[in-house]
N, C-alpha and C positions, 0 to 999 in steps of 0.2 A: 589609496589605490583606487583609480577610476572604475566605476561599475563597467561590467561587459556590455558589448553591443546589444541592445534590445532585440529579442527575437521577432520574426514576422509577426506575431501576434502580440507585439508590444505596444508602446503608447501611440503610434501614429495608426494603429488599426482600428482604434475605438473599442477594443475588448477589454473587459475588466482586467486590472491587474493589482498587486500590492501597491499600496499608496506610499510605503516608506517602508525602511527597515523595521521600524517599530510595528507597522501594520503587520508585517511578514511574523516577527517574533510573537506578537500577542495572538496572531491566527494560529500558530502553530502549536502554542501553549494551550490555548483553548481545544484544539483538536486532541492534543496528548491527554488532556484530562477527561475527555470523552472516551476515551478508547480502553476499556477494560475488557481484557482478553484478545486484544488486536484492534488497531485502528482502521482496518482496510476500509470497513463499511462506513466510517465516520469521515475519513479522508475523501472518499470518492463522492459521497453526499455533500460535504463542504465546500470542495474545490471544484467539482464539476457541476452540480445543481445548484448550490447556493450562491457562491461567490463567482462562477465562471471564469475562473482563471484559466481553466484547461477545457477541451472538449473531451467527451466520453473517449473517443479514439485516442486522444494525446495521453489520456490518463492509462489507459490499457497498454499502450507502447510504452510508456515511462514505467508503469507497474513490472512490466515484463524485464526490462533492463535493470530495475531495483531489485528483482528476485534473484537475477543471475550474479549480482555482485555481492563478494563477501559483506557480511554484517547483517543487521536487521532490515527488512524491506522497508518498512515505514520510515526508518532514519535515512536511508540511502535515497528513497523518494523525496523527502523533505529538503536534503540538500541539492537534490538535481532541480526542484522547483524553485528554491532560493537563488541558486547560481544562474538560472535561467533570466531571472530579473535583475539581479543585483550583482553577479559575479561571485567571486570568492567571499566577499563580505555577506551576501545573501545567504551562500550556502552554510556559512558559519552561524549568522544570526537565526536561519531556520533551524539548525541543529540545536542550538541553544534554547530556541523557545520549545522544541520537542523534549528536550531532556532535563531542564532544570527544575521547574517546580514538580513534574512527576517523579523525579529523584527523591526530593525530600519527603514528598507523599509515601512513597514505596519504603522509604527507611522507617519512618513513622508506623506504616502498616505492619513491617516485618516485626517492629518491637510487640505491637499488639498481637500479631499471629502467634509469635512465640510463646505469649502469656495465655492467650484464649483458644488455641487451635484445637483443643480437644473437646470445647463445649459443643454440644450437639447442634445448637442453633447457627453457630459459625460454620460448621461443616455442611450444613444444608444450605446455606446461603451461598457458599463457594460453587456447590453443584449446581444451584439455581443460576449463577453467573455464567457457568461454563455451558449451560444449555443456551441461555440468551446470545452469548456469544456466537455459538454455531449458528444459530438462526439468523443472526446480523450478516454472518459471511456467506450463508447460502442467499440471502435476500439481495446481497451486492452483487453476487454472480448474476442472479436473474435479471438485475438492472442492466448489467453490463452485456448481457447476452445479445442484445440487438446490434451492438457494433461488430459481431462477427459476420455479419452480411457483408461488410467491406473487408474483410479478412482475405488476404490472397489464397489462404488454404480453404478447400470447400468444406462446406458444413459435415458432410459425411466423413471426411479424413479428421475433422476436429473431433467428431463423436467418438470415433475409433480410438484416437490418441488419448482422449479423456478416460474412455471405458478401460484401455490398456494401463493407463497409469492407476486409475482407482483399483483395478484387479491385482496388480502388482504390489501396491502399497498397503492396501485392506487386507486381502486374502492372502497371497503370497509371503506379505511382509518383506519384502525385498528392499534393501538399502535404497536411500534416495538416489544416490550417485548412480546406482547400476540402472535406475528407471529413468533418470534425468538424460543421462548421455545417449542412449539408443532412441528413446522416445522423442527427446527434445531435438535431437539432431535430425530425425524423420521430418518433424514440424519445419526446422530451418531448412531442409533440403527441398521440401514440397513448396514452401514460401519462395525460395530462391528460383526454382525451376518456372513457377507462375509468374515471377516479376522479371524473369530475364528477358 
């Protein structure tokens, strides 16, 4: 099957891109192996800052689409990026890179966890990893914040929507669907009115 047509930021533009399907596979394998507790921070740093396959704005747009699609966000994003450069073959290659080796490691870790979960050192290590993951996600959010200047929704509206989401999820403990539909719909409506 021939690869999909290259995007505007493809080969003729001079912007970096994956050199081959093997490059795509190994890049996503390395990303997946770094992503304990979530790979958002790692993906943003590697694809935007290090490899420069995407701009920060493109990353935010693709991440937003990946979040509303069914399935894990990082898996959706890797398939979108693979498809952007190599069509269906790229999507499947990126997916394989994201899942193959981590799946083997998770199976090994599951066996070890079942045997040693009650050990205090293991429990402490897992709590420490959770704190580090939260810090990585917060740092990524701060690095992506400058892209909000070009967002069609004004900063006060963005802040209000974020505050509403936080309040409803953290304090009221409302179900995600009941938060996403009204506040996500409000954000879409505001963006549509501004872009119209």
